[in-house]
mmCIF file as Biopython writes it, N, C-alpha, C and O atoms, coordinates in Angstrom:
data_model
#
loop_
_atom_site.group_PDB
_atom_site.id
_atom_site.type_symbol
_atom_site.label_atom_id
_atom_site.label_alt_id
_atom_site.label_comp_id
_atom_site.label_asym_id
_atom_site.label_entity_id
_atom_site.label_seq_id
_atom_site.pdbx_PDB_ins_code
_atom_site.Cartn_x
_atom_site.Cartn_y
_atom_site.Cartn_z
_atom_site.occupancy
_atom_site.B_iso_or_equiv
_atom_site.auth_seq_id
_atom_site.auth_asym_id
_atom_site.pdbx_PDB_model_num
ATOM 1   N N  . UNK A ? 1  ? 0.991  -1.171 0.202  1.0 0.0 1  A 1 
ATOM 2   C CA . UNK A ? 1  ? 0.124  0.039  0.225  1.0 0.0 1  A 1 
ATOM 3   C C  . UNK A ? 1  ? 0.904  1.191  0.019  1.0 0.0 1  A 1 
ATOM 4   O O  . UNK A ? 1  ? 2.082  1.176  0.376  1.0 0.0 1  A 1 
ATOM 5   N N  . UNK A ? 2  ? 0.331  2.355  -0.597 1.0 0.0 2  A 1 
ATOM 6   C CA . UNK A ? 2  ? 1.323  3.573  -0.635 1.0 0.0 2  A 1 
ATOM 7   C C  . UNK A ? 2  ? 0.605  4.587  -0.152 1.0 0.0 2  A 1 
ATOM 8   O O  . UNK A ? 2  ? -0.616 4.611  0.006  1.0 0.0 2  A 1 
ATOM 9   N N  . UNK A ? 3  ? 1.378  5.419  0.078  1.0 0.0 3  A 1 
ATOM 10  C CA . UNK A ? 3  ? 0.647  7.118  0.864  1.0 0.0 3  A 1 
ATOM 11  C C  . UNK A ? 3  ? 1.417  8.107  0.161  1.0 0.0 3  A 1 
ATOM 12  O O  . UNK A ? 3  ? 2.620  8.356  0.077  1.0 0.0 3  A 1 
ATOM 13  N N  . UNK A ? 4  ? 0.373  8.592  -0.314 1.0 0.0 4  A 1 
ATOM 14  C CA . UNK A ? 4  ? 0.744  9.889  -1.410 1.0 0.0 4  A 1 
ATOM 15  C C  . UNK A ? 4  ? -0.225 11.251 -0.332 1.0 0.0 4  A 1 
ATOM 16  O O  . UNK A ? 4  ? -1.290 11.057 0.253  1.0 0.0 4  A 1 
ATOM 17  N N  . UNK A ? 5  ? 0.470  12.374 -0.361 1.0 0.0 5  A 1 
ATOM 18  C CA . UNK A ? 5  ? 0.288  13.424 0.784  1.0 0.0 5  A 1 
ATOM 19  C C  . UNK A ? 5  ? 0.211  14.077 -0.457 1.0 0.0 5  A 1 
ATOM 20  O O  . UNK A ? 5  ? 1.131  13.942 -1.263 1.0 0.0 5  A 1 
ATOM 21  N N  . UNK A ? 6  ? -1.387 15.201 -0.871 1.0 0.0 6  A 1 
ATOM 22  C CA . UNK A ? 6  ? -1.274 16.525 -1.108 1.0 0.0 6  A 1 
ATOM 23  C C  . UNK A ? 6  ? -0.147 17.156 -0.866 1.0 0.0 6  A 1 
ATOM 24  O O  . UNK A ? 6  ? 0.573  17.039 0.126  1.0 0.0 6  A 1 
ATOM 25  N N  . UNK A ? 7  ? 0.026  17.978 -1.995 1.0 0.0 7  A 1 
ATOM 26  C CA . UNK A ? 7  ? 1.354  19.296 -1.449 1.0 0.0 7  A 1 
ATOM 27  C C  . UNK A ? 7  ? 0.956  20.197 0.048  1.0 0.0 7  A 1 
ATOM 28  O O  . UNK A ? 7  ? 1.696  20.486 0.988  1.0 0.0 7  A 1 
ATOM 29  N N  . UNK A ? 8  ? -0.680 20.527 -0.191 1.0 0.0 8  A 1 
ATOM 30  C CA . UNK A ? 8  ? -0.585 21.170 1.042  1.0 0.0 8  A 1 
ATOM 31  C C  . UNK A ? 8  ? -1.022 20.338 2.168  1.0 0.0 8  A 1 
ATOM 32  O O  . UNK A ? 8  ? -1.561 20.853 3.148  1.0 0.0 8  A 1 
ATOM 33  N N  . UNK A ? 9  ? -0.837 19.206 2.085  1.0 0.0 9  A 1 
ATOM 34  C CA . UNK A ? 9  ? -1.099 18.433 3.287  1.0 0.0 9  A 1 
ATOM 35  C C  . UNK A ? 9  ? 0.358  17.686 3.540  1.0 0.0 9  A 1 
ATOM 36  O O  . UNK A ? 9  ? 0.348  16.846 4.440  1.0 0.0 9  A 1 
ATOM 37  N N  . UNK A ? 10 ? 1.390  17.864 2.965  1.0 0.0 10 A 1 
ATOM 38  C CA . UNK A ? 10 ? 2.654  17.763 3.325  1.0 0.0 10 A 1 
ATOM 39  C C  . UNK A ? 10 ? 3.478  18.805 3.936  1.0 0.0 10 A 1 
ATOM 40  O O  . UNK A ? 10 ? 4.416  18.717 4.727  1.0 0.0 10 A 1 
ATOM 41  N N  . UNK A ? 11 ? 2.765  20.072 3.246  1.0 0.0 11 A 1 
ATOM 42  C CA . UNK A ? 11 ? 3.097  21.565 3.542  1.0 0.0 11 A 1 
ATOM 43  C C  . UNK A ? 11 ? 2.782  21.463 5.557  1.0 0.0 11 A 1 
ATOM 44  O O  . UNK A ? 11 ? 3.525  21.694 6.510  1.0 0.0 11 A 1 
ATOM 45  N N  . UNK A ? 12 ? 1.544  21.076 5.470  1.0 0.0 12 A 1 
ATOM 46  C CA . UNK A ? 12 ? 0.837  21.355 6.854  1.0 0.0 12 A 1 
ATOM 47  C C  . UNK A ? 12 ? 1.628  20.142 7.687  1.0 0.0 12 A 1 
ATOM 48  O O  . UNK A ? 12 ? 1.472  20.210 8.907  1.0 0.0 12 A 1 
ATOM 49  N N  . UNK A ? 13 ? 2.329  19.207 7.275  1.0 0.0 13 A 1 
ATOM 50  C CA . UNK A ? 13 ? 3.031  17.927 7.911  1.0 0.0 13 A 1 
ATOM 51  C C  . UNK A ? 13 ? 3.972  18.439 8.132  1.0 0.0 13 A 1 
ATOM 52  O O  . UNK A ? 13 ? 4.370  18.436 9.296  1.0 0.0 13 A 1 
ATOM 53  N N  . UNK A ? 14 ? 4.763  19.127 7.058  1.0 0.0 14 A 1 
ATOM 54  C CA . UNK A ? 14 ? 6.315  19.608 7.722  1.0 0.0 14 A 1 
ATOM 55  C C  . UNK A ? 14 ? 6.290  20.665 8.315  1.0 0.0 14 A 1 
ATOM 56  O O  . UNK A ? 14 ? 7.419  20.942 8.721  1.0 0.0 14 A 1 
ATOM 57  N N  . UNK A ? 15 ? 5.192  21.759 8.691  1.0 0.0 15 A 1 
ATOM 58  C CA . UNK A ? 15 ? 4.681  23.032 9.164  1.0 0.0 15 A 1 
ATOM 59  C C  . UNK A ? 15 ? 4.644  22.203 10.545 1.0 0.0 15 A 1 
ATOM 60  O O  . UNK A ? 15 ? 5.644  22.421 11.228 1.0 0.0 15 A 1 
ATOM 61  N N  . UNK A ? 16 ? 3.773  21.350 11.084 1.0 0.0 16 A 1 
ATOM 62  C CA . UNK A ? 16 ? 3.855  20.262 12.577 1.0 0.0 16 A 1 
ATOM 63  C C  . UNK A ? 16 ? 4.911  19.738 13.020 1.0 0.0 16 A 1 
ATOM 64  O O  . UNK A ? 16 ? 5.186  19.648 14.216 1.0 0.0 16 A 1 
ATOM 65  N N  . UNK A ? 17 ? 5.714  19.278 11.941 1.0 0.0 17 A 1 
ATOM 66  C CA . UNK A ? 17 ? 7.124  18.533 12.723 1.0 0.0 17 A 1 
ATOM 67  C C  . UNK A ? 17 ? 7.670  19.805 13.100 1.0 0.0 17 A 1 
ATOM 68  O O  . UNK A ? 17 ? 7.543  20.118 14.284 1.0 0.0 17 A 1 
ATOM 69  N N  . UNK A ? 18 ? 8.313  20.682 12.243 1.0 0.0 18 A 1 
ATOM 70  C CA . UNK A ? 18 ? 8.977  21.700 12.716 1.0 0.0 18 A 1 
ATOM 71  C C  . UNK A ? 18 ? 8.745  22.423 13.912 1.0 0.0 18 A 1 
ATOM 72  O O  . UNK A ? 18 ? 9.600  22.856 14.685 1.0 0.0 18 A 1 
ATOM 73  N N  . UNK A ? 19 ? 7.368  22.524 14.006 1.0 0.0 19 A 1 
ATOM 74  C CA . UNK A ? 19 ? 6.948  23.159 15.511 1.0 0.0 19 A 1 
ATOM 75  C C  . UNK A ? 19 ? 7.364  22.634 16.586 1.0 0.0 19 A 1 
ATOM 76  O O  . UNK A ? 19 ? 7.851  23.210 17.559 1.0 0.0 19 A 1 
ATOM 77  N N  . UNK A ? 20 ? 7.070  20.892 16.339 1.0 0.0 20 A 1 
ATOM 78  C CA . UNK A ? 20 ? 7.257  20.394 17.633 1.0 0.0 20 A 1 
ATOM 79  C C  . UNK A ? 20 ? 8.666  20.127 17.738 1.0 0.0 20 A 1 
ATOM 80  O O  . UNK A ? 20 ? 9.080  20.031 18.893 1.0 0.0 20 A 1 
ATOM 81  N N  . UNK A ? 21 ? 9.562  19.973 16.742 1.0 0.0 21 A 1 
ATOM 82  C CA . UNK A ? 21 ? 10.968 20.114 16.955 1.0 0.0 21 A 1 
ATOM 83  C C  . UNK A ? 21 ? 11.246 21.216 17.744 1.0 0.0 21 A 1 
ATOM 84  O O  . UNK A ? 21 ? 12.009 20.987 18.682 1.0 0.0 21 A 1 
ATOM 85  N N  . UNK A ? 22 ? 10.698 22.735 17.583 1.0 0.0 22 A 1 
ATOM 86  C CA . UNK A ? 22 ? 11.493 23.694 18.046 1.0 0.0 22 A 1 
ATOM 87  C C  . UNK A ? 22 ? 10.680 23.626 19.690 1.0 0.0 22 A 1 
ATOM 88  O O  . UNK A ? 22 ? 10.917 24.582 20.429 1.0 0.0 22 A 1 
ATOM 89  N N  . UNK A ? 23 ? 9.865  22.649 20.155 1.0 0.0 23 A 1 
ATOM 90  C CA . UNK A ? 23 ? 9.425  22.712 21.575 1.0 0.0 23 A 1 
ATOM 91  C C  . UNK A ? 23 ? 10.850 22.060 22.734 1.0 0.0 23 A 1 
ATOM 92  O O  . UNK A ? 23 ? 10.840 21.943 23.959 1.0 0.0 23 A 1 
ATOM 93  N N  . UNK A ? 24 ? 11.546 21.860 22.101 1.0 0.0 24 A 1 
ATOM 94  C CA . UNK A ? 24 ? 12.599 21.111 22.969 1.0 0.0 24 A 1 
ATOM 95  C C  . UNK A ? 24 ? 13.959 21.233 22.666 1.0 0.0 24 A 1 
ATOM 96  O O  . UNK A ? 24 ? 14.168 21.959 21.694 1.0 0.0 24 A 1 
ATOM 97  N N  . UNK A ? 25 ? 14.988 20.729 23.218 1.0 0.0 25 A 1 
ATOM 98  C CA . UNK A ? 25 ? 15.918 21.410 23.024 1.0 0.0 25 A 1 
ATOM 99  C C  . UNK A ? 25 ? 16.604 20.834 21.512 1.0 0.0 25 A 1 
ATOM 100 O O  . UNK A ? 25 ? 16.002 19.878 21.023 1.0 0.0 25 A 1 
ATOM 101 N N  . UNK A ? 26 ? 17.540 21.232 20.922 1.0 0.0 26 A 1 
ATOM 102 C CA . UNK A ? 26 ? 18.159 21.001 20.227 1.0 0.0 26 A 1 
ATOM 103 C C  . UNK A ? 26 ? 18.457 19.458 19.803 1.0 0.0 26 A 1 
ATOM 104 O O  . UNK A ? 26 ? 17.967 18.845 18.854 1.0 0.0 26 A 1 
ATOM 105 N N  . UNK A ? 27 ? 19.357 19.017 20.729 1.0 0.0 27 A 1 
ATOM 106 C CA . UNK A ? 27 ? 19.654 17.769 21.036 1.0 0.0 27 A 1 
ATOM 107 C C  . UNK A ? 27 ? 19.230 17.005 21.719 1.0 0.0 27 A 1 
ATOM 108 O O  . UNK A ? 27 ? 19.983 16.193 22.258 1.0 0.0 27 A 1 
ATOM 109 N N  . UNK A ? 28 ? 17.719 16.990 21.965 1.0 0.0 28 A 1 
ATOM 110 C CA . UNK A ? 28 ? 17.058 16.147 22.587 1.0 0.0 28 A 1 
ATOM 111 C C  . UNK A ? 28 ? 16.163 15.923 21.841 1.0 0.0 28 A 1 
ATOM 112 O O  . UNK A ? 28 ? 15.865 16.885 21.133 1.0 0.0 28 A 1 
ATOM 113 N N  . UNK A ? 29 ? 15.362 14.669 21.642 1.0 0.0 29 A 1 
ATOM 114 C CA . UNK A ? 29 ? 14.439 13.947 20.707 1.0 0.0 29 A 1 
ATOM 115 C C  . UNK A ? 29 ? 13.393 13.048 21.683 1.0 0.0 29 A 1 
ATOM 116 O O  . UNK A ? 29 ? 13.664 12.594 22.794 1.0 0.0 29 A 1 
ATOM 117 N N  . UNK A ? 30 ? 12.113 12.923 20.942 1.0 0.0 30 A 1 
ATOM 118 C CA . UNK A ? 30 ? 11.235 12.281 21.773 1.0 0.0 30 A 1 
ATOM 119 C C  . UNK A ? 30 ? 10.607 11.364 20.981 1.0 0.0 30 A 1 
ATOM 120 O O  . UNK A ? 30 ? 10.410 11.601 19.790 1.0 0.0 30 A 1 
ATOM 121 N N  . UNK A ? 31 ? 10.180 10.079 21.638 1.0 0.0 31 A 1 
ATOM 122 C CA . UNK A ? 31 ? 9.438  8.922  20.898 1.0 0.0 31 A 1 
ATOM 123 C C  . UNK A ? 31 ? 8.468  8.824  21.368 1.0 0.0 31 A 1 
ATOM 124 O O  . UNK A ? 31 ? 8.580  8.921  22.590 1.0 0.0 31 A 1 
ATOM 125 N N  . UNK A ? 32 ? 7.192  8.626  20.950 1.0 0.0 32 A 1 
ATOM 126 C CA . UNK A ? 32 ? 6.390  8.614  21.482 1.0 0.0 32 A 1 
ATOM 127 C C  . UNK A ? 32 ? 6.022  6.909  21.580 1.0 0.0 32 A 1 
ATOM 128 O O  . UNK A ? 32 ? 6.701  6.107  20.939 1.0 0.0 32 A 1 
ATOM 129 N N  . UNK A ? 33 ? 4.950  6.493  22.394 1.0 0.0 33 A 1 
ATOM 130 C CA . UNK A ? 33 ? 5.137  5.219  22.983 1.0 0.0 33 A 1 
ATOM 131 C C  . UNK A ? 33 ? 3.712  4.984  22.674 1.0 0.0 33 A 1 
ATOM 132 O O  . UNK A ? 33 ? 2.859  5.678  23.227 1.0 0.0 33 A 1 
ATOM 133 N N  . UNK A ? 34 ? 3.295  3.786  21.586 1.0 0.0 34 A 1 
ATOM 134 C CA . UNK A ? 34 ? 2.113  3.573  20.744 1.0 0.0 34 A 1 
ATOM 135 C C  . UNK A ? 34 ? 1.031  2.975  22.301 1.0 0.0 34 A 1 
ATOM 136 O O  . UNK A ? 34 ? 1.296  2.256  23.264 1.0 0.0 34 A 1 
ATOM 137 N N  . UNK A ? 35 ? -0.216 3.726  21.859 1.0 0.0 35 A 1 
ATOM 138 C CA . UNK A ? 35 ? -1.253 3.059  22.815 1.0 0.0 35 A 1 
ATOM 139 C C  . UNK A ? 35 ? -1.387 3.434  24.368 1.0 0.0 35 A 1 
ATOM 140 O O  . UNK A ? 35 ? -2.226 3.092  25.202 1.0 0.0 35 A 1 
ATOM 141 N N  . UNK A ? 36 ? -0.088 4.387  24.469 1.0 0.0 36 A 1 
ATOM 142 C CA . UNK A ? 36 ? 0.331  4.970  26.117 1.0 0.0 36 A 1 
ATOM 143 C C  . UNK A ? 36 ? 0.451  6.766  25.577 1.0 0.0 36 A 1 
ATOM 144 O O  . UNK A ? 36 ? 0.675  7.298  24.489 1.0 0.0 36 A 1 
ATOM 145 N N  . UNK A ? 37 ? 0.231  7.174  26.673 1.0 0.0 37 A 1 
ATOM 146 C CA . UNK A ? 37 ? 0.020  8.942  26.876 1.0 0.0 37 A 1 
ATOM 147 C C  . UNK A ? 37 ? 1.609  9.247  26.830 1.0 0.0 37 A 1 
ATOM 148 O O  . UNK A ? 37 ? 1.876  10.446 26.753 1.0 0.0 37 A 1 
ATOM 149 N N  . UNK A ? 38 ? 2.663  8.392  26.863 1.0 0.0 38 A 1 
ATOM 150 C CA . UNK A ? 38 ? 4.033  8.437  27.441 1.0 0.0 38 A 1 
ATOM 151 C C  . UNK A ? 38 ? 5.000  8.967  26.053 1.0 0.0 38 A 1 
ATOM 152 O O  . UNK A ? 38 ? 4.785  8.777  24.856 1.0 0.0 38 A 1 
ATOM 153 N N  . UNK A ? 39 ? 5.952  9.582  26.624 1.0 0.0 39 A 1 
ATOM 154 C CA . UNK A ? 39 ? 7.207  9.611  25.585 1.0 0.0 39 A 1 
ATOM 155 C C  . UNK A ? 39 ? 8.365  9.579  26.312 1.0 0.0 39 A 1 
ATOM 156 O O  . UNK A ? 39 ? 8.565  10.046 27.433 1.0 0.0 39 A 1 
ATOM 157 N N  . UNK A ? 40 ? 9.247  8.885  25.451 1.0 0.0 40 A 1 
ATOM 158 C CA . UNK A ? 40 ? 10.729 8.640  25.719 1.0 0.0 40 A 1 
ATOM 159 C C  . UNK A ? 40 ? 11.525 10.240 25.274 1.0 0.0 40 A 1 
ATOM 160 O O  . UNK A ? 40 ? 11.667 10.525 24.085 1.0 0.0 40 A 1 
ATOM 161 N N  . UNK A ? 41 ? 11.834 10.862 26.006 1.0 0.0 41 A 1 
ATOM 162 C CA . UNK A ? 41 ? 12.339 11.996 26.168 1.0 0.0 41 A 1 
ATOM 163 C C  . UNK A ? 41 ? 14.542 11.283 25.999 1.0 0.0 41 A 1 
ATOM 164 O O  . UNK A ? 41 ? 15.107 10.757 26.958 1.0 0.0 41 A 1 
ATOM 165 N N  . UNK A ? 42 ? 15.079 11.459 24.938 1.0 0.0 42 A 1 
ATOM 166 C CA . UNK A ? 42 ? 16.246 11.061 24.978 1.0 0.0 42 A 1 
ATOM 167 C C  . UNK A ? 42 ? 17.217 11.686 24.005 1.0 0.0 42 A 1 
ATOM 168 O O  . UNK A ? 42 ? 16.797 12.063 22.911 1.0 0.0 42 A 1 
ATOM 169 N N  . UNK A ? 43 ? 18.721 11.843 24.393 1.0 0.0 43 A 1 
ATOM 170 C CA . UNK A ? 43 ? 19.683 12.361 23.387 1.0 0.0 43 A 1 
ATOM 171 C C  . UNK A ? 43 ? 20.535 11.080 23.223 1.0 0.0 43 A 1 
ATOM 172 O O  . UNK A ? 43 ? 20.466 9.968  23.746 1.0 0.0 43 A 1 
ATOM 173 N N  . UNK A ? 44 ? 21.351 11.627 22.322 1.0 0.0 44 A 1 
ATOM 174 C CA . UNK A ? 44 ? 22.417 10.623 21.762 1.0 0.0 44 A 1 
ATOM 175 C C  . UNK A ? 44 ? 23.590 10.971 22.084 1.0 0.0 44 A 1 
ATOM 176 O O  . UNK A ? 44 ? 23.743 12.116 21.659 1.0 0.0 44 A 1 
ATOM 177 N N  . UNK A ? 45 ? 24.697 10.544 22.710 1.0 0.0 45 A 1 
ATOM 178 C CA . UNK A ? 45 ? 25.895 10.773 23.278 1.0 0.0 45 A 1 
ATOM 179 C C  . UNK A ? 45 ? 27.040 9.969  22.699 1.0 0.0 45 A 1 
ATOM 180 O O  . UNK A ? 45 ? 27.876 9.464  23.449 1.0 0.0 45 A 1 
ATOM 181 N N  . UNK A ? 46 ? 27.090 9.856  21.570 1.0 0.0 46 A 1 
ATOM 182 C CA . UNK A ? 46 ? 28.576 9.211  21.026 1.0 0.0 46 A 1 
ATOM 183 C C  . UNK A ? 46 ? 27.425 8.127  20.281 1.0 0.0 46 A 1 
ATOM 184 O O  . UNK A ? 46 ? 26.673 8.383  19.340 1.0 0.0 46 A 1 
ATOM 185 N N  . UNK A ? 47 ? 27.577 6.777  21.082 1.0 0.0 47 A 1 
ATOM 186 C CA . UNK A ? 47 ? 27.054 5.622  20.433 1.0 0.0 47 A 1 
ATOM 187 C C  . UNK A ? 47 ? 26.186 5.375  21.672 1.0 0.0 47 A 1 
ATOM 188 O O  . UNK A ? 47 ? 26.266 4.186  21.978 1.0 0.0 47 A 1 
ATOM 189 N N  . UNK A ? 48 ? 25.547 5.926  22.329 1.0 0.0 48 A 1 
ATOM 190 C CA . UNK A ? 48 ? 24.735 5.669  23.430 1.0 0.0 48 A 1 
ATOM 191 C C  . UNK A ? 48 ? 23.714 6.240  23.747 1.0 0.0 48 A 1 
ATOM 192 O O  . UNK A ? 48 ? 23.934 7.410  24.061 1.0 0.0 48 A 1 
ATOM 193 N N  . UNK A ? 49 ? 22.508 5.893  23.820 1.0 0.0 49 A 1 
ATOM 194 C CA . UNK A ? 49 ? 21.198 6.764  24.074 1.0 0.0 49 A 1 
ATOM 195 C C  . UNK A ? 49 ? 20.988 7.137  25.565 1.0 0.0 49 A 1 
ATOM 196 O O  . UNK A ? 49 ? 20.723 6.367  26.488 1.0 0.0 49 A 1 
ATOM 197 N N  . UNK A ? 50 ? 21.163 8.488  25.605 1.0 0.0 50 A 1 
ATOM 198 C CA . UNK A ? 50 ? 20.391 8.296  26.777 1.0 0.0 50 A 1 
ATOM 199 C C  . UNK A ? 50 ? 19.194 8.979  26.796 1.0 0.0 50 A 1 
ATOM 200 O O  . UNK A ? 50 ? 18.783 9.888  26.075 1.0 0.0 50 A 1 
ATOM 201 N N  . UNK A ? 51 ? 18.438 8.104  28.217 1.0 0.0 51 A 1 
ATOM 202 C CA . UNK A ? 51 ? 16.901 8.510  27.990 1.0 0.0 51 A 1 
ATOM 203 C C  . UNK A ? 51 ? 16.911 9.790  29.438 1.0 0.0 51 A 1 
ATOM 204 O O  . UNK A ? 51 ? 17.410 9.608  30.549 1.0 0.0 51 A 1 
ATOM 205 N N  . UNK A ? 52 ? 16.602 10.326 29.223 1.0 0.0 52 A 1 
ATOM 206 C CA . UNK A ? 52 ? 16.185 11.556 30.065 1.0 0.0 52 A 1 
ATOM 207 C C  . UNK A ? 52 ? 15.111 11.721 30.814 1.0 0.0 52 A 1 
ATOM 208 O O  . UNK A ? 52 ? 15.078 12.409 31.834 1.0 0.0 52 A 1 
ATOM 209 N N  . UNK A ? 53 ? 13.702 10.770 30.093 1.0 0.0 53 A 1 
ATOM 210 C CA . UNK A ? 53 ? 12.623 11.101 31.259 1.0 0.0 53 A 1 
ATOM 211 C C  . UNK A ? 53 ? 11.529 10.155 30.005 1.0 0.0 53 A 1 
ATOM 212 O O  . UNK A ? 53 ? 11.423 10.260 28.783 1.0 0.0 53 A 1 
ATOM 213 N N  . UNK A ? 54 ? 10.913 9.330  30.935 1.0 0.0 54 A 1 
ATOM 214 C CA . UNK A ? 54 ? 9.844  8.578  30.739 1.0 0.0 54 A 1 
ATOM 215 C C  . UNK A ? 54 ? 8.650  9.747  30.986 1.0 0.0 54 A 1 
ATOM 216 O O  . UNK A ? 54 ? 8.284  9.931  32.147 1.0 0.0 54 A 1 
ATOM 217 N N  . UNK A ? 55 ? 8.033  10.548 29.881 1.0 0.0 55 A 1 
ATOM 218 C CA . UNK A ? 55 ? 7.122  11.347 30.703 1.0 0.0 55 A 1 
ATOM 219 C C  . UNK A ? 55 ? 5.923  11.326 29.822 1.0 0.0 55 A 1 
ATOM 220 O O  . UNK A ? 55 ? 6.005  11.170 28.603 1.0 0.0 55 A 1 
ATOM 221 N N  . UNK A ? 56 ? 4.735  11.497 30.510 1.0 0.0 56 A 1 
ATOM 222 C CA . UNK A ? 56 ? 3.599  11.368 30.425 1.0 0.0 56 A 1 
ATOM 223 C C  . UNK A ? 56 ? 3.350  12.858 29.549 1.0 0.0 56 A 1 
ATOM 224 O O  . UNK A ? 56 ? 3.908  13.890 29.921 1.0 0.0 56 A 1 
ATOM 225 N N  . UNK A ? 57 ? 2.527  12.824 28.456 1.0 0.0 57 A 1 
ATOM 226 C CA . UNK A ? 57 ? 2.416  13.772 27.717 1.0 0.0 57 A 1 
ATOM 227 C C  . UNK A ? 57 ? 1.543  14.481 27.735 1.0 0.0 57 A 1 
ATOM 228 O O  . UNK A ? 57 ? 1.299  15.231 26.790 1.0 0.0 57 A 1 
ATOM 229 N N  . UNK A ? 58 ? 0.632  14.421 29.134 1.0 0.0 58 A 1 
ATOM 230 C CA . UNK A ? 58 ? -0.610 15.646 29.512 1.0 0.0 58 A 1 
ATOM 231 C C  . UNK A ? 58 ? -0.014 15.847 30.955 1.0 0.0 58 A 1 
ATOM 232 O O  . UNK A ? 58 ? -0.943 15.916 31.759 1.0 0.0 58 A 1 
ATOM 233 N N  . UNK A ? 59 ? 0.956  15.938 31.431 1.0 0.0 59 A 1 
ATOM 234 C CA . UNK A ? 59 ? 0.993  16.149 32.655 1.0 0.0 59 A 1 
ATOM 235 C C  . UNK A ? 59 ? 2.461  16.659 32.694 1.0 0.0 59 A 1 
ATOM 236 O O  . UNK A ? 59 ? 3.404  15.999 32.258 1.0 0.0 59 A 1 
ATOM 237 N N  . UNK A ? 60 ? 2.592  18.111 33.354 1.0 0.0 60 A 1 
ATOM 238 C CA . UNK A ? 60 ? 3.641  18.800 33.472 1.0 0.0 60 A 1 
ATOM 239 C C  . UNK A ? 60 ? 4.874  18.576 32.238 1.0 0.0 60 A 1 
ATOM 240 O O  . UNK A ? 60 ? 5.846  17.834 32.097 1.0 0.0 60 A 1 
ATOM 241 N N  . UNK A ? 61 ? 4.263  19.595 31.511 1.0 0.0 61 A 1 
ATOM 242 C CA . UNK A ? 61 ? 5.233  19.938 30.430 1.0 0.0 61 A 1 
ATOM 243 C C  . UNK A ? 61 ? 6.250  20.076 30.634 1.0 0.0 61 A 1 
ATOM 244 O O  . UNK A ? 61 ? 6.473  21.045 31.359 1.0 0.0 61 A 1 
ATOM 245 N N  . UNK A ? 62 ? 7.182  19.462 30.283 1.0 0.0 62 A 1 
ATOM 246 C CA . UNK A ? 62 ? 8.901  19.814 30.188 1.0 0.0 62 A 1 
ATOM 247 C C  . UNK A ? 62 ? 9.710  20.057 31.764 1.0 0.0 62 A 1 
ATOM 248 O O  . UNK A ? 62 ? 10.698 20.727 32.065 1.0 0.0 62 A 1 
ATOM 249 N N  . UNK A ? 63 ? 8.854  19.244 32.519 1.0 0.0 63 A 1 
ATOM 250 C CA . UNK A ? 63 ? 9.476  18.682 33.606 1.0 0.0 63 A 1 
ATOM 251 C C  . UNK A ? 63 ? 10.625 18.485 34.012 1.0 0.0 63 A 1 
ATOM 252 O O  . UNK A ? 63 ? 11.088 18.784 35.113 1.0 0.0 63 A 1 
ATOM 253 N N  . UNK A ? 64 ? 11.284 17.820 32.877 1.0 0.0 64 A 1 
ATOM 254 C CA . UNK A ? 64 ? 12.330 17.071 32.779 1.0 0.0 64 A 1 
ATOM 255 C C  . UNK A ? 64 ? 13.732 17.885 32.466 1.0 0.0 64 A 1 
ATOM 256 O O  . UNK A ? 64 ? 14.840 17.388 32.672 1.0 0.0 64 A 1 
ATOM 257 N N  . UNK A ? 65 ? 13.518 19.208 31.939 1.0 0.0 65 A 1 
ATOM 258 C CA . UNK A ? 65 ? 14.371 20.089 31.415 1.0 0.0 65 A 1 
ATOM 259 C C  . UNK A ? 65 ? 15.184 20.210 31.897 1.0 0.0 65 A 1 
ATOM 260 O O  . UNK A ? 65 ? 16.154 20.334 31.149 1.0 0.0 65 A 1 
ATOM 261 N N  . UNK A ? 66 ? 15.485 20.276 33.349 1.0 0.0 66 A 1 
ATOM 262 C CA . UNK A ? 66 ? 16.732 20.452 34.156 1.0 0.0 66 A 1 
ATOM 263 C C  . UNK A ? 66 ? 17.505 19.645 34.314 1.0 0.0 66 A 1 
ATOM 264 O O  . UNK A ? 66 ? 18.393 19.781 35.156 1.0 0.0 66 A 1 
ATOM 265 N N  . UNK A ? 67 ? 17.380 18.464 33.474 1.0 0.0 67 A 1 
ATOM 266 C CA . UNK A ? 67 ? 17.980 16.915 33.409 1.0 0.0 67 A 1 
ATOM 267 C C  . UNK A ? 67 ? 19.136 16.794 32.198 1.0 0.0 67 A 1 
ATOM 268 O O  . UNK A ? 67 ? 19.866 15.843 31.919 1.0 0.0 67 A 1 
ATOM 269 N N  . UNK A ? 68 ? 19.009 18.293 31.507 1.0 0.0 68 A 1 
ATOM 270 C CA . UNK A ? 68 ? 19.654 18.431 30.564 1.0 0.0 68 A 1 
ATOM 271 C C  . UNK A ? 68 ? 21.024 19.069 31.117 1.0 0.0 68 A 1 
ATOM 272 O O  . UNK A ? 68 ? 21.938 19.339 30.337 1.0 0.0 68 A 1 
#
């Protein structure tokens, strides 16, 4: 099965991704956990993934920011 985005839909997706990427520190990434409202907040240090937080996505946003 193929997925095709209309040009405007692709621009909306690109804008949303850019906005969310701007909400966290440049070296920090977030991985959503399917079926649960949690995300792994992590960074990469050389060849090691460093998990900063297992954060509930609807409670206390950015509470983990002092950990980095």
